[in-house]
BAVEXTI-879399 format. One line per 2 residues: number of its first residue (from 1); their letters; for each residue x, y, z of C-alpha. Coordinates in nm, 4 decimals, m for minus. Last residue first. Layout:
% BAVEXTI-879399
NUM) A) X/Y/Z; ...
//
This chain:
% BAVEXTI-879399
511) NK) 1.9474/m5.1586/m3.6665; 2.2172/m5.0800/m3.5252
509) KI) 2.1783/m4.6491/m3.5492; 1.8214/m4.7238/m3.4932
507) TQ) 1.9583/m4.8668/m3.1152; 2.2121/m4.6377/m3.0868
505) VA) 2.0816/m4.2585/m3.1856; 1.7172/m4.4350/m3.0123
503) RE) 1.9448/m4.4435/m2.6937; 2.0795/m4.0928/m2.6986
501) IR) 1.7610/m3.9286/m2.7765; 1.4964/m4.1243/m2.5234
499) KI) 1.8034/m4.0343/m2.2398; 1.8479/m3.6606/m2.3303
497) SE) 1.4284/m3.6427/m2.3037; 1.4418/m3.8355/m1.9648
495) EA) 1.6758/m3.5994/m1.7890; 1.5720/m3.2980/m1.9583
493) SL) 1.1856/m3.3526/m1.8000; 0.9223/m3.6090/m1.9206
491) LS) 0.6735/m3.2558/m1.9544; 0.9140/m3.0884/m2.1155
489) MI) 0.9628/m3.3169/m2.3684; 0.6190/m3.4044/m2.4689
487) EF) 0.5790/m3.0395/m2.5028; 0.8442/m2.9782/m2.7049
485) VS) 0.7748/m3.2500/m2.9234; 0.3922/m3.1207/m2.9951
483) PG) 0.1178/m3.3653/m3.0315; 0.1860/m3.6963/m3.1264
481) SA) 0.2781/m3.8953/m3.4205; 0.5789/m4.0453/m3.5949
479) SG) 0.6606/m4.2901/m3.3940; 0.8686/m4.4419/m3.0814
477) VI) 0.7846/m4.1051/m2.8591; 1.1324/m3.9385/m2.7845
475) AL) 1.3720/m4.1322/m3.0559; 1.0470/m4.0357/m3.3459
473) RI) 1.0093/m3.7833/m3.1937; 1.3958/m3.5864/m3.2432
471) GN) 1.4028/m3.7055/m3.5585; 1.0720/m3.5765/m3.7020
469) LV) 1.1964/m3.2151/m3.5422; 1.5258/m3.2229/m3.6726
467) KG) 1.4144/m3.3660/m4.0758; 1.1282/m3.0805/m4.0538
465) MH) 1.3101/m2.8242/m3.9879; 1.6038/m2.8799/m4.2398
463) LE) 1.9061/m2.7191/m4.1347; 2.0825/m2.3987/m4.1994
461) ND) 2.2946/m2.3762/m3.9361; 2.1182/m2.0796/m3.7606
459) EI) 1.7462/m2.1431/m3.8681; 1.8101/m2.5451/m3.7141
457) HK) 1.9987/m2.3792/m3.3395; 1.7193/m2.0839/m3.3912
455) KI) 1.4750/m2.3552/m3.3874; 1.5839/m2.5524/m3.0951
453) VE) 1.6818/m2.2333/m2.8965; 1.2925/m2.0802/m2.9226
451) EL) 1.0870/m2.4634/m2.8932; 1.2938/m2.5435/m2.5589
449) NA) 1.1888/m2.2250/m2.4402; 0.8432/m2.2140/m2.5235
447) AS) 0.7858/m2.5248/m2.4135; 0.9730/m2.4946/m2.0663
445) FD) 1.3019/m2.6824/m1.9626; 1.5024/m2.3204/m1.9146
443) DT) 1.8526/m2.4569/m1.7837; 1.9259/m2.5593/m2.1345
441) SK) 2.2868/m2.6533/m2.1569; 2.2305/m3.0805/m2.1584
439) LI) 1.9241/m3.0026/m2.3857; 2.1369/m2.8085/m2.6990
437) TV) 2.3844/m3.1343/m2.6288; 2.1525/m3.3911/m2.7271
435) IE) 2.0084/m3.1407/m2.9526; 2.4168/m3.1967/m3.1698
433) TM) 2.3844/m3.5793/m3.0813; 2.0434/m3.5537/m3.2439
431) LD) 2.1627/m3.3790/m3.5487; 2.4522/m3.6371/m3.5853
429) PS) 2.2112/m3.9216/m3.5499; 1.9880/m3.8539/m3.7864
427) DE) 2.2945/m3.7484/m4.1068; 2.1816/m4.0705/m4.2616
425) KW) 1.7957/m4.0670/m4.2664; 1.5291/m4.1314/m3.9950
423) KK) 1.1922/m3.9852/m4.0939; 1.0468/m4.2421/m4.3673
421) KV) 1.2727/m4.5849/m4.3263; 1.2202/m4.5128/m3.9354
419) AK) 0.8457/m4.4410/m3.8883; 0.7750/m4.6828/m4.1330
417) AE) 0.9746/m4.9143/m3.9193; 0.7582/m4.8160/m3.5557
415) YS) 1.0392/m4.7462/m3.3108; 1.1152/m4.9706/m3.0493
413) IP) 1.1841/m4.9811/m2.6602; 0.9713/m4.7156/m2.6920
411) AE) 1.0361/m4.4963/m2.3106; 0.7431/m4.6388/m2.0469
409) FF) 0.5125/m4.3236/m1.8818; 0.4762/m4.0727/m2.0705
407) YS) 0.4985/m4.2979/m2.4106; 0.1822/m4.4749/m2.3442
405) TL) m0.0151/m4.1599/m2.3907; m0.2097/m4.1662/m2.6676
403) SW) m0.2135/m4.5446/m2.6993; m0.3511/m4.4988/m2.3031
401) LD) m0.5629/m4.2696/m2.3836; m0.7890/m4.3830/m2.6472
399) SV) m0.9517/m4.6174/m2.4294; m1.1151/m4.3104/m2.2850
397) FT) m1.3085/m4.2724/m2.6129; m1.2821/m4.0375/m2.9029
395) AR) m0.9386/m3.9255/m2.8536; m0.7415/m3.7113/m2.9861
393) EK) m0.8458/m3.4003/m2.8145; m0.7673/m3.5308/m2.4775
391) VL) m0.3722/m3.5405/m2.6439; m0.1877/m3.2361/m2.4603
389) NL) m0.4448/m3.1344/m2.1818; m0.4223/m3.5321/m2.1029
387) VD) m0.0519/m3.5205/m2.0197; m0.0961/m3.1918/m1.7930
385) LL) m0.3350/m3.3710/m1.6032; m0.1764/m3.7318/m1.5736
383) FE) 0.1344/m3.4728/m1.4320; m0.0933/m3.2757/m1.1422
381) DD) m0.2520/m3.6246/m1.0872; 0.0364/m3.8550/m1.0019
379) TK) 0.2283/m4.1323/m1.1429; 0.2348/m4.5315/m1.0828
377) VR) 0.1626/m4.7535/m1.3890; 0.0671/m5.1173/m1.3312
375) KE) m0.0854/m5.1145/m1.6789; m0.3765/m5.2590/m1.5040
373) NL) m0.3558/m4.9212/m1.2846; m0.3200/m4.7172/m1.5605
371) IP) m0.5934/m4.8363/m1.7328; m0.8135/m4.8008/m1.3729
369) KF) m0.6758/m4.4174/m1.3217; m0.8095/m4.2719/m1.6977
367) EQ) m1.1781/m4.2090/m1.5548; m0.9993/m4.0484/m1.3009
365) VL) m0.7791/m3.7976/m1.5062; m1.0877/m3.7991/m1.6938
363) DE) m1.2785/m3.6303/m1.4857; m0.9610/m3.3903/m1.3394
361) TK) m0.9989/m3.3239/m1.7687; m1.3091/m3.1398/m1.7511
359) KE) m1.5212/m3.3259/m1.9914; m1.6143/m3.1712/m2.2653
357) QL) m1.3581/m3.2969/m2.5300; m1.4704/m3.6204/m2.4222
355) YL) m1.8582/m3.5054/m2.5216; m1.7245/m3.4482/m2.8904
353) HN) m1.5450/m3.8107/m2.9051; m1.8547/m3.9828/m2.7864
351) FW) m2.0741/m3.7763/m3.0298; m1.8252/m3.8436/m3.3252
349) KA) m1.7881/m4.2028/m3.2257; m2.2253/m4.2561/m3.2818
347) KE) m2.1704/m3.9970/m3.6167; m1.9072/m4.2579/m3.7429
345) LD) m2.1565/m4.5941/m3.6142; m2.4559/m4.4489/m3.8648
343) FK) m2.7795/m4.6622/m3.8081; m2.9977/m4.5255/m4.0823
341) SG) m3.3018/m4.3604/m4.0101; m3.6323/m4.5262/m4.1010
339) SK) m3.9378/m4.2814/m4.2300; m4.2309/m4.0515/m4.0475
337) GI) m3.9897/m3.8178/m3.9128; m4.0407/m3.7389/m3.5513
335) RD) m4.0808/m3.3548/m3.4967; m4.4763/m3.3737/m3.3536
333) IS) m4.3588/m3.5673/m3.0496; m4.1986/m3.3076/m2.9175
331) FI) m3.8685/m3.2594/m2.7259; m3.7454/m2.8820/m2.6394
329) KI) m3.7158/m2.9224/m2.2943; m3.6662/m3.2269/m2.2246
327) LE) m3.3876/m3.2545/m2.4233; m3.2315/m2.9157/m2.2850
325) DK) m3.2155/m3.1500/m1.9488; m3.0620/m3.4470/m2.0445
323) TF) m2.7856/m3.2125/m2.2363; m2.8190/m3.1448/m2.6273
321) VE) m2.5486/m3.2004/m2.8829; m2.6204/m3.1466/m3.2489
319) QT) m2.7877/m2.8140/m3.2864; m2.8954/m2.6740/m3.6785
317) TG) m3.2421/m2.6480/m3.5737; m3.5718/m2.7464/m3.6394
315) PN) m3.5476/m3.0655/m3.3075; m3.5255/m3.3338/m3.5292
313) WG) m3.6052/m3.6774/m3.4011; m3.5845/m4.0098/m3.5862
311) LL) m3.1588/m4.0667/m3.4943; m3.1600/m3.7965/m3.3289
309) VL) m3.2215/m3.9345/m3.0180; m3.0045/m4.1559/m3.0180
307) FN) m2.6769/m3.9790/m3.1028; m2.7781/m3.7911/m2.7560
305) LF) m2.8590/m4.0752/m2.5558; m2.5208/m4.2113/m2.6549
303) AD) m2.2857/m3.9094/m2.5574; m2.4892/m3.8825/m2.1990
301) PF) m2.4467/m4.2805/m2.1373; m2.1024/m4.1756/m2.2797
299) YG) m1.9468/m4.4809/m2.5228; m1.6263/m4.6937/m2.3918
297) SE) m1.7150/m5.0376/m2.5205; m1.8149/m5.1469/m2.2348
295) KY) m2.1171/m4.9162/m2.1932; m2.1836/m4.9360/m2.5833
293) GS) m2.2576/m5.3371/m2.5444; m2.0922/m5.6412/m2.7091
291) SI) m2.2356/m5.9240/m2.7396; m2.0639/m6.2202/m2.5682
289) EK) m2.1985/m6.6527/m2.5975; m2.2555/m6.8345/m2.2679
287) TE) m2.4353/m7.0785/m2.5318; m2.7012/m7.0770/m2.2376
285) PN) m2.7099/m6.7340/m2.0104; m2.6405/m6.4915/m2.3341
283) VW) m2.3819/m6.2675/m2.1780; m2.5233/m5.9641/m2.3252
281) EL) m2.2494/m5.5986/m2.3002; m2.4835/m5.3067/m2.2185
279) PF) m2.6450/m5.0470/m2.4702; m2.7141/m5.3158/m2.7390
277) VP) m2.6652/m5.3302/m3.1214; m2.2737/m5.3062/m3.0818
275) FG) m2.0539/m5.2401/m3.3633; m1.8252/m5.4767/m3.5887
273) LR) m2.0111/m5.4983/m3.9462; m2.1277/m5.8247/m3.9682
271) DG) m2.1442/m5.8580/m3.5583; m2.3451/m5.5469/m3.5229
269) DR) m2.5517/m5.5957/m3.9043; m2.6243/m6.0128/m3.7179
267) KS) m2.7544/m5.8202/m3.4002; m3.0309/m5.6355/m3.6286
265) LK) m3.0966/m5.3095/m3.7860; m3.4069/m5.3144/m4.0224
263) GK) m3.4090/m5.2850/m4.3973; m3.2221/m5.1357/m4.6198
261) GD) m3.0512/m4.8295/m4.5210; m2.7657/m4.8651/m4.5724
259) PK) m2.6541/m4.8735/m4.2055; m2.9123/m5.0896/m4.1246
257) LL) m3.2274/m4.8805/m4.0083; m3.4029/m4.7978/m3.6949
255) LP) m3.7489/m4.8442/m3.7584; m4.0317/m4.5425/m3.7245
253) MH) m4.1549/m4.4874/m3.4017; m4.5270/m4.5349/m3.3651
251) AF) m4.7562/m4.2505/m3.1862; m5.0963/m4.3897/m3.0311
249) TP) m5.3112/m4.1275/m2.8011; m5.4887/m4.2939/m2.5231
247) ME) m5.8078/m4.4891/m2.5192; m6.0189/m4.3166/m2.2517
245) NE) m6.3640/m4.2390/m2.4839; m6.3586/m4.5387/m2.6517
243) WG) m6.2826/m4.7409/m2.3254; m6.6613/m4.9541/m2.3724
241) FY) m6.4860/m5.2936/m2.3063; m6.5695/m5.3454/m2.7286
239) KY) m6.4729/m5.0346/m2.8204; m6.1062/m5.0298/m2.6276
237) LL) m6.1006/m5.3829/m2.7715; m6.1714/m5.2906/m3.1160
235) IH) m5.8836/m5.0033/m3.1022; m5.6528/m5.2731/m3.0033
233) SP) m5.7507/m5.4594/m3.2910; m5.7025/m5.1666/m3.5313
231) TS) m5.3120/m5.0903/m3.3486; m5.1993/m5.4491/m3.4462
229) NT) m5.0757/m5.3372/m3.8081; m4.8620/m4.9712/m3.6216
227) WE) m4.7246/m5.2434/m3.3895; m4.3576/m5.2877/m3.6179
225) SG) m4.4137/m4.8868/m3.5557; m4.2143/m4.9475/m3.2430
223) RI) m4.4181/m4.7385/m2.9663; m4.5568/m4.4659/m2.8363
221) VH) m4.8517/m4.5334/m2.6155; m4.9569/m4.1749/m2.4543
219) TI) m5.2256/m4.1496/m2.2395; m5.2173/m4.4941/m1.9927
217) KM) m5.4379/m4.5112/m1.7486; m5.2798/m4.8083/m1.5212
215) LH) m5.5791/m4.9394/m1.5795; m5.6172/m4.8967/m1.9630
213) DD) m5.3040/m4.9147/m2.0542; m5.2890/m5.2532/m1.8508
211) VV) m5.5895/m5.3561/m2.0344; m5.4698/m5.2543/m2.3980
209) NA) m5.1275/m5.4514/m2.3412; m5.2746/m5.7356/m2.1850
207) LH) m5.5063/m5.7990/m2.4784; m5.3180/m5.7623/m2.7386
205) YT) m4.9782/m5.8830/m2.5847; m5.1070/m6.2156/m2.5495
203) PM) m5.2559/m6.3804/m2.2357; m5.1777/m6.6208/m2.0108
201) GD) m5.3364/m6.9965/m1.9185; m5.1437/m7.2064/m2.0971
199) SK) m5.3726/m7.2883/m2.3272; m5.3694/m6.8511/m2.4604
197) FL) m5.5437/m6.6111/m2.3897; m5.6461/m6.2589/m2.6500
195) IK) m5.5462/m6.4676/m3.0038; m5.6231/m6.2478/m3.3130
193) DD) m5.8713/m6.3235/m3.4602; m5.7342/m6.1352/m3.8456
191) LQ) m5.7131/m5.8421/m4.0494; m5.7316/m5.7341/m4.3581
189) SS) m6.0874/m5.8336/m4.4050; m6.1621/m5.5763/m4.0950
187) HF) m6.0656/m5.3285/m4.3038; m5.7555/m5.1074/m4.2216
185) SF) m5.7974/m4.7028/m4.2223; m5.4546/m4.5565/m4.0689
183) DG) m5.4660/m4.1133/m4.0850; m5.0701/m3.9831/m3.9943
181) LV) m4.7527/m4.1605/m3.9229; m4.6156/m3.9269/m3.6208
179) ID) m4.9863/m3.8775/m3.4408; m5.1356/m4.1328/m3.5249
177) SF) m5.5022/m4.1361/m3.6277; m5.7271/m4.4326/m3.5917
175) KI) m5.9580/m4.6205/m3.8617; m6.1584/m4.9113/m3.8551
173) DE) m6.3463/m4.9813/m4.1507; m6.6167/m5.2745/m4.0968
171) DD) m6.7092/m5.5576/m4.2662; m6.7455/m5.9075/m4.0470
169) PL) m6.6365/m5.7723/m3.7332; m6.3622/m5.9149/m3.5859
167) KL) m6.4155/m6.1814/m3.2922; m6.1180/m6.1798/m3.0408
165) RI) m5.9611/m6.5233/m2.9551; m5.9672/m6.7284/m2.6872
163) VY) m5.7390/m7.0058/m2.6883; m5.8829/m7.3879/m2.6057
161) PT) m5.7528/m7.7327/m2.5298; m5.9680/m7.9531/m2.3993
159) GN) m6.0627/m7.9877/m2.0287; m6.3153/m8.2016/m2.0319
157) AL) m6.5512/m7.9056/m1.8568; m6.4546/m7.6867/m2.1536
155) KE) m6.5418/m7.9399/m2.4092; m6.8519/m8.0404/m2.3255
153) NV) m6.9722/m7.6894/m2.2288; m6.9065/m7.5675/m2.6250
151) EE) m7.0422/m7.9010/m2.7421; m7.3793/m7.8125/m2.5176
149) ES) m7.3217/m7.4915/m2.6717; m7.3314/m7.6011/m3.0049
147) KT) m7.0112/m7.5730/m3.2101; m6.9240/m7.3607/m3.4970
145) LS) m6.8970/m7.0349/m3.3157; m6.7075/m7.2162/m3.0261
143) NN) m6.4326/m7.2641/m3.2467; m6.2925/m7.5513/m3.4551
141) MN) m6.2919/m7.4023/m3.8048; m6.5459/m7.3775/m4.0936
139) VR) m6.6812/m7.0857/m4.0238; m6.3266/m6.9518/m3.8584
137) TV) m6.2285/m6.8927/m4.2541; m6.4616/m6.6136/m4.3576
135) AN) m6.4775/m6.3780/m4.0168; m6.0952/m6.4553/m3.9657
133) YQ) m5.8242/m6.7188/m3.9284; m5.5529/m6.5850/m4.2181
131) QI) m5.4635/m6.6126/m4.5196; m5.7488/m6.4496/m4.6950
129) SS) m5.6596/m6.4006/m5.0956; m5.6824/m6.7424/m5.1427
127) KE) m5.5256/m6.9704/m5.3823; m5.7282/m7.2166/m5.3414
125) VK) m5.4360/m7.4515/m5.2990; m5.2880/m7.2170/m5.0758
123) LR) m5.5964/m7.1913/m4.8907; m5.6490/m7.5398/m4.8522
121) ER) m5.2884/m7.5304/m4.6965; m5.3245/m7.2476/m4.4401
119) MM) m5.6447/m7.4894/m4.2650; m5.4797/m7.8203/m4.2380
117) EL) m5.2107/m7.6611/m4.0951; m5.4616/m7.4952/m3.8251
115) EE) m5.5975/m7.8357/m3.7948; m5.2839/m8.0503/m3.7425
113) PT) m5.2437/m7.7459/m3.4851; m5.5177/m7.8064/m3.2862
111) DF) m5.8247/m7.5837/m3.2892; m6.0526/m7.5519/m3.0057
109) AY) m6.0865/m7.1569/m3.0629; m6.3343/m7.0128/m2.8127
107) YA) m6.5106/m6.7035/m2.8681; m6.4645/m6.3008/m2.8250
105) HG) m6.6904/m6.0138/m2.8814; m7.0307/m6.2022/m2.7699
103) SQ) m7.0348/m5.9582/m2.4564; m6.9907/m6.2967/m2.2891
101) IL) m6.6754/m6.4029/m2.4401; m6.5502/m6.0474/m2.4281
99) EN) m6.6326/m6.0156/m2.0422; m6.4069/m6.3900/m2.0241
97) AY) m6.1253/m6.2132/m2.1619; m6.1779/m5.9749/m1.9192
95) KK) m6.1810/m6.1376/m1.6094; m5.8522/m6.3617/m1.7337
93) YI) m5.6638/m6.0636/m1.8215; m5.7348/m6.0091/m1.3914
91) EK) m5.6433/m6.3116/m1.3321; m5.2941/m6.4073/m1.4701
89) RE) m5.2040/m5.9814/m1.3285; m4.8482/m6.1403/m1.1558
87) SQ) m4.6922/m6.2426/m1.4638; m4.7654/m5.8731/m1.6235
85) HY) m4.5019/m5.7962/m1.4065; m4.5668/m5.4147/m1.2407
83) PG) m4.8249/m5.4965/m0.9728; m4.8919/m5.2679/m0.9721
81) YA) m5.1241/m4.8941/m1.0641; m5.0504/m4.7111/m0.7170
79) GE) m4.6928/m4.7286/m0.8029; m4.4088/m4.8214/m0.5680
77) IG) m4.0576/m4.8853/m0.7779; m3.8997/m5.1812/m0.8543
75) VG) m4.1146/m5.2454/m1.1579; m4.3113/m4.9286/m1.2098
73) ET) m4.3387/m4.5624/m1.1520; m4.0977/m4.3051/m1.2003
71) PE) m3.8924/m4.4694/m1.4678; m3.4930/m4.4185/m1.4802
69) IG) m3.4014/m4.2711/m1.7970; m2.9769/m4.1961/m1.6504
67) LW) m2.8591/m4.4047/m1.9860; m2.7218/m4.6657/m1.7082
65) KL) m3.0167/m4.6971/m1.5340; m3.1717/m4.7794/m1.8076
63) SE) m2.9780/m4.9964/m1.9236; m2.9536/m5.1651/m1.5813
61) II) m3.3250/m5.2016/m1.5903; m3.3072/m5.3942/m1.9413
59) YE) m2.9880/m5.6251/m1.7795; m3.2576/m5.7289/m1.4742
57) EA) m3.5536/m5.8330/m1.6900; m3.3076/m6.0133/m1.9391
55) GP) m3.1324/m6.2030/m1.6790; m3.2877/m6.5861/m1.7564
53) VF) m3.4434/m6.5336/m2.0845; m3.8275/m6.5883/m2.1014
51) RN) m3.9305/m6.7098/m2.4680; m4.1457/m7.0178/m2.3799
49) RD) m4.3061/m6.8011/m2.0682; m4.4518/m6.5034/m2.2754
47) TD) m4.6606/m6.3413/m1.9921; m4.3424/m6.1423/m1.8985
45) EI) m4.4758/m5.8067/m2.0412; m4.2008/m5.5827/m1.7812
43) RL) m4.4083/m5.2882/m1.6948; m4.1273/m4.9620/m1.6780
41) IF) m4.3252/m4.6157/m1.6063; m4.2469/m4.2700/m1.7219
39) DG) m4.4928/m4.0532/m1.5248; m4.5617/m3.6622/m1.6437
37) DN) m4.4382/m3.3771/m1.5731; m4.5161/m3.2678/m1.9220
35) QM) m4.1505/m3.2928/m2.0844; m4.0306/m3.5152/m1.8223
33) AF) m4.3212/m3.7946/m1.9765; m4.1702/m3.6681/m2.3183
31) LY) m3.8636/m3.7236/m2.2719; m3.9074/m4.0767/m2.0891
29) NF) m4.1309/m4.2071/m2.4277; m3.8883/m4.0938/m2.6436
27) IA) m3.5575/m4.2649/m2.4377; m3.7695/m4.5283/m2.3997
25) TR) m3.8117/m4.6045/m2.7809; m3.4551/m4.5030/m2.8492
23) VG) m3.3533/m4.7963/m2.5999; m3.6181/m5.0558/m2.8095
21) GI) m3.3883/m4.9582/m3.1392; m3.1123/m4.9841/m2.9030
19) HL) m3.1602/m5.3344/m2.8425; m3.2132/m5.4804/m2.4964
17) PG) m3.0700/m5.7666/m2.4433; m3.3224/m6.1410/m2.4324
15) TP) m3.7001/m6.2153/m2.3756; m3.7987/m5.9696/m2.1210
13) SP) m4.0510/m5.8180/m2.2442; m4.0764/m5.4502/m2.2847
11) AF) m4.2862/m5.1945/m2.1874; m4.2117/m4.8337/m2.1709
9) RV) m4.4666/m4.6700/m2.0382; m4.6348/m4.3213/m2.0559
7) RV) m4.8923/m4.1262/m1.8526; m4.9266/m3.7535/m1.9224
5) KN) m5.1696/m3.5762/m1.6230; m5.5073/m3.4830/m1.7635
3) SK) m5.6173/m3.8496/m1.7344; m5.8489/m3.9591/m2.0324
1) M) m6.2142/m3.9754/m1.9405
//
């Protein structure tokens, strides 16, 4: 019987960096397990040695760690159902493949690549509706179903290369219910006799994942919708092994789509449109090509997680921002949509902006310090706290803070040309000289007092408010943007503010 305790697995292949579609699948598995006080297992499906990429497994583990969805069991963690690398379980799979041979539900196929190609070409010429190795075509192929027992034993004894294929029934409807996508029915003629065991002595995904899911007592298989068409073959394997009563519940996730909704999101789309499709930066070990990651691009892991969860899952309310604990509490598989979800980079940025605003400014100070160190800027935490409180609402990433605050640490040495042309008028030097006089006679340099005395000067002399304030901003900041000029001057000090305005009067006039 199926285990009463929820047990799910995330089972990636170490064939390259983890795509954000895979990350979302891992998140859904994790949330479901945690909500049900269950186990979240990390299994590495490394049976395809030809596609194995050094460093990919470590990348997968680091990605999950960064997101805070670390497994409760699996690779790197002690558990009762290991080993959790499929490459270490070869003998287990061989045993079950042989069981299928003995029960007549699988067979040896000795076909060479040339013979398989000839079969495909023949089917094309015949314009057959069947284009695969199955109950119809296998009768003309080089396998243990068309050879005598003596011939088969001779081939095996001589070391003739072979694969083991699943023997599909000739005429059978295979049905299953998916808790996301609904009911499915496949006729066996629509399917192929999938390879279960390869000539290199390794199992394929189809055999290994069914055997492992059974032995590891997996209760729910939550995976991408690309595996929907393989599920009938997996169901047959459960039936042939006598495990029907212990079959897991299936939930297939709809695809993550390109921003325009036309097709599955790929690395090429990210490269073309300028956004990452991987959680962490990835360096291809062969080409040394660097692919950007969300971590290195400045996204907070909790913001990225929140964003990904809502691509395909709906909480049933208008709420969009959730802590991980809140997601664990309210997550439900039945609220996962049936159709694909368009990737929206602007929404990802929106989430990161929101999470940055919610961070304590004291924490942002510490995250900003490495950037200041790179710029060789030395300052104290109290000043940084005041500065960031002034500008943080404009930032989406921590990296934005330098462009938003650099003028607090370095006086402008040039002035934005467009701003000069638009904001610096013929009488600006005279207006700024008057402001300097006021500042030199002002003892209270608080923002509130500066606003009061400067606005009074403007009103008393019937000056244009925008012209004066824009001139001050340009002189102090070097551009036309930024928070309140009174707040800026108050933080910079009277001496620094006066010095900058005087320099602007001299410099901009010369230009």
